[in-house]
N, C-alpha and C positions, 0 to 999 in steps of 0.2 A: 323505870326512868329515874332512879335515884342515884345514878352513878355520880362520881365526883365531877366528871366532865359536864353533866347536865347542870349540876349545882353551880359550877363555874360560870356557865353561860347565863343562868338565871341571875346570879349575882352581878355579872357584868352588865346585863341589860338593865338591871335596877339602877346601876350607876349612870348609865346613859339617860334613863328616864329622869333621874334627879338633875342631871346636867341640863336637860331640856326644860323641865318644869320649874326648877328652883333657881338655877343660876343663869338661865337664858344663854347657855353656852353657844358659841358660834358653831355652825354646821361642820366646819372643818375639824373642830375638836372632836365631835362625835364620829366623824369619818375615820380619824386616826384611831379612835377607840375600837371601831369595828375592824380595822386592819389588824390590830393587835389580837383581837379575839380569834381571828382566823388561824392563829398559830397553834391553837389546840387541836385543829383538825389534822388528820393523817394523810399526807399525800401518798397515793398508791405507787407501787413499783410498775415499771414497764410502760410509763406514759411520759412522753417528752413534752416539755413546755417551751414554746418559742414566742417571745414577746415581740410586738411590732406595732406599727400604726396601720389601721385599716379604715378606709373611708375617712381618714383624718382623725380617728379616735384611738385611744389606747386600747390594745387588744392583745390576745395571745391565742396561739394554736395549741391544742392539746391533742397529741397524736399517739395513740396506743400502738404497741408493736403488732405488726401483721394486720393493720387496719384495712377495711374494705373501702374502695373509692366510689361505690355506687350511691352512698348517702353521706350527707354532711350535716352536722348540728350547728345551728346558730343559737348560742346561749345568752340570754339577757338576764343578768343578775338582779335579785331583789334588794330591797333596802328602803322601802317607803318613798321612792323617788328622791330621797335625800342622801342616803349613804349607799354603800355597796359598790363592788367593782369586780372585774374578772379575777383580781388577786384575792379578795376576800372569799371568793367562791372557787378558788383554784382546785382544792382537793375534791369538791363535789363534781365539778365539771370533768376533772380527770377520771374520776370513778365511773361517771356515766359514759364517757368516751370508751373506757376499757370494757364496760359491761355490754355496750352496744356494738363494739368493734368499729366505731366510726370516728373520724376526725371531728373535733369540735372547736368552734371559734367562740371564745368568750370576749365580750366587749364591755368597755366602761362608757356608758352614755352620759350626757350632761345631766346634772342634778339640780333640783330646787334647794334652797330658795333663789340661788343666783340665776338659775336657768329653769323657770317653771314651764308648765305646759305651754306650747307643744314641743319643746326642745327634745325631750326624750323620744317622742314619736318620730320627729324629723331624723334623729340620729339612727334609730332602728331601721327606718326606710332606706336611708343612705347606705347602711351596711348591707342590707338585703340586696339592693340594686347593684352594689359593687360585687357581691358574691355571684349574682347572676351574670354580670358582665365578665367576671373571671372564669365563667364556664362551669360553675357548680350546679349540678342537677340534683333533684330529690333532696331538697333542704328541709330538715326537721327544725321547726321553730320551737324554742323551749325557754322557759323562765320560771322563777319562783317568786311568790308574793307579788310585789309591784312589777317584777319582771314578767310574771304570768299575765298580768293585766296589759302590759306593754306588748307582749306577744299577740294578744287578741286584737289590740289596736293595729298592729302591723298587718295582721291577716285581713282586716277591713280595708286597709289601704291597698294591699295586693289585689283584692277583688275590685275595688273602685277604679284603680289605675290599669287594670287588666295586665298585671305583671305575671311573670312565670309563677305558677301555682306552687305552694309549699306542699311537700309530700306528707307531712304530718305535723302534729303539735303535741307537746308534753307540758303540762302545767302542774307545778308543785305548790300547793296551798295558795292558789292565785287570789290576788286582790282585785276583785271585779266590780265592786260597788262602793265608790267613794262617798255615796250619800249615807252609808251606814244604816241601811234599812233592813238588814237581815236580823232575824230574831236571835241568832247566836251571839250577836254583839252584846246582848244582855244575858242570855241564858248560859253562856260559856265563860263569862268574865271572871268567875271565881275558880275556874279550873284551868284557865290558860296561864301558864307560868311565865310567859314572855311578853305578851301583847295586851295592852289595855285599850278600852275605847277612847280614853283621853289621848293616848299616844297616837292612835290612828287618826283622830281628828286633827291633831297638830300637823302631822305629816301630810294629810290630805289637803289641808288649806294652804300649806306651803307650796304644794304642787299646782293646784288648779286656780288659786288666787281668785280673780274676779270672774272666771269662766264658770258656766253652769255645770255643776258636777254630774248632771245626768247626760252630758255630752257622751255619746257612745265610745269616743276615743279616750275618754277619761274613765268612764264606768262602763266597760264593755258588756256588762250584764244586760244593759239596755239596748244593745246593738242588734242589728239584723245579722244572724249567724249563718244564714243560708250559704251553702257552698264551701263551708270551712272543711279542712282536711280531717282525716281520722285523728281523734284526740284522746289522750290519756290524761286523766285528772287524778291526783293523789291529795288526800286531805286527812288530817287527824281529828279525832272526836274532841280533843281538848284545845280547840281553837275558836277564838271569837269570830274568825273569818270562815268558819265551817260552812255557813249558809251561802257564802260567795261561791263555793264550789258546787254544793248540791243544787242550787238554783240554776247555775250555769249549765250543769249536766242536763237538767230537765229541759231547759230552753234549747240546748243543742239537739237533743233527741227529737223535740217537736219540730225543729228546723230541718230534720232529715240528716243530721250529721252523725257519723259513726263515732260514738263516744263511750269511753270506758271509765267509770268512776270507781276508784278504790279508796275505801274509808278504813283507816287504821285506828283501832281502839287505843285510847289513852295516849295518843301521840300529840306532840305540840306542833306549833307552826314550823314548817320546813325542817322536820326532824331528819330528813335525808342528809342534811348538812353534816351529821355525825356519822357518816359512813366510815367503817373501820373501827368504830367505837361501840355503837349501839346495834344489836342484831336486827331490830326492825328497820333501821336505816339501810343496812345491807340488803335486806329482803326487798325493800322498795326500789333500790337502785337496780337490783337484778330484774325486777318486774319492768322497769323502764327499758333496760337493755333488751328484754324479750319483746316488748311492744315495738321498739324501733326496728328490730330484726324482722318483725312480722309485716312491716309496711312494704307494700309492693312498690317497685321502682318503675319509672317511665323515662324513656329517652327524650332528649330535648326536642327532637323533631316531632315526636308524638305529642308533647306538651303544646308545641306551637300549632299543630293541626287542630287540637281540641279548642284552643283559643280562637282560631279563625272560624271554626264551625259555630261556636257560641256567639 
């Protein structure tokens, strides 16, 4: 992980940290910086990108050549609930779409501090409901970091509101505990090249403000995970958020959820972002593709009958 690309990202994140901690930079300035850093990623061939408004939000469809129509991905980008968009994650979403053979919808939900909790959750729910209304079946909900936590919040709402069930879930280095109670927050702080406990705390407080951070829609590690769909979790050993994934996988297993936890040695937070550059990122994306292909599909009429029985 000593490539010039990794060092570029590390340097850039340090600049962002300095902006946050020292100069109290406005969130929009940090967002512009993250948009620029996405230019180092390599957009794959044979995937069409189509920008649009979806459920009133900025979004883009990523459509690989020869895609199958039985499954569709909803991708919720990470960025600490403060930064990140479908555009910053365009190469990653496109690579996952190509690896899985599925069309993927990436959305830019509202961000803190201008729009703290529950704005992001409301946006995710609105997009999912629109997808269901538009006739999409077998939706795979997916996200990285904060987008992973948001994916889990969305799954809770789907269950509570008795909406069409998601077919599966994929989480990349998910941020599931905004109380920062995991041991890895401390034990991994000297090996994580990107994220610090201080940065996590700033982003967390900007998001939840006066709300109790143990709220399961904010910290889904504390949620009832019963009935969640088959889930793939990927995390690296060089992450302060490593325990957010390992503890989530344990809770999911105890709740009867089919869960697959993949731990990559010496990998940093959301290393999949470097697909086309780092071999381990390519391998992880291939694994995501295989997982999505393995998910069984259900027709809408069958989904409805299951809901009525339950």
